C-alpha positions in Angstrom: 27.5 12.2 21.9 29.4 9.3 24.2 28.6 6.0 24.8 26.4 4.9 27.7 28.5 2.4 30.1 25.9 0.5 32.0 27.8 -1.0 35.3 26.6 -3.1 37.3 27.9 -3.2 41.0 27.8 -4.6 44.2 27.0 -1.9 46.6 27.3 1.5 47.3 31.3 1.8 47.7 31.3 0.2 44.3 28.7 3.0 42.7 30.6 6.0 45.0 33.9 4.4 43.1 32.1 4.7 39.5 31.2 8.2 40.3 34.0 9.8 42.1 37.3 7.8 40.4 35.6 6.6 36.9 33.7 9.4 35.7 36.0 12.3 36.4 38.9 9.8 34.4 36.6 8.7 31.6 34.7 12.2 30.5 34.1 11.0 27.1 31.6 8.0 28.7 28.5 8.5 30.7 28.8 5.5 33.2 25.8 4.9 35.2 26.0 2.5 38.3 23.5 0.1 39.1 24.1 -1.9 42.1 22.6 -5.7 42.3 19.7 -6.0 44.2 20.5 -8.0 47.2 18.3 -9.6 50.3 16.4 -7.2 52.4 16.4 -7.5 55.9 13.6 -7.4 58.4 14.5 -3.9 59.1 15.1 -3.2 55.7 18.8 -2.7 54.9 20.2 -4.8 52.1 22.7 -7.5 53.0 25.6 -9.1 51.2 26.2 -9.7 47.6 25.1 -11.9 44.8 25.4 -15.3 45.8 24.1 -17.6 42.8 25.0 -17.3 39.4 21.1 -17.5 38.6 20.6 -14.7 40.7 23.4 -12.8 38.5 22.0 -13.7 35.1 18.5 -12.2 36.2 20.5 -8.9 37.5 22.1 -8.7 34.3 19.0 -9.7 31.9 17.0 -7.0 33.7 19.7 -4.5 33.4 20.1 -5.0 30.0 16.4 -5.1 28.8 17.3 -7.9 27.0 19.7 -5.6 24.4 22.9 -7.5 24.5 25.2 -5.7 22.2 28.9 -5.6 23.4 29.8 -6.8 26.9 32.6 -6.9 29.4 33.7 -7.3 33.3 36.2 -6.2 35.8 36.3 -7.6 39.2 38.2 -7.2 42.3 40.2 -9.3 44.3 41.5 -8.6 47.6 44.0 -9.8 49.7 43.6 -12.5 51.7 40.0 -13.0 50.4 38.8 -15.9 48.6 37.6 -15.1 44.9 
């Protein structure tokens, strides 16, 4: 039985990365990418990522359903972009 790992990711690019790169590299884990809920524009598209800690906290608590056991995080930093 594999361990289930929920990954809260910023958008569709990160979802694709988890599915195409991470899953094949970690066959013993059940990786589940979940894109954060962001602002929805008038045309129905999603815009931007998390902008406040409160927003991030709500997303994590919703994701975990109050069942926090172990956690970790991976962030990305691209050259020339402020953290």
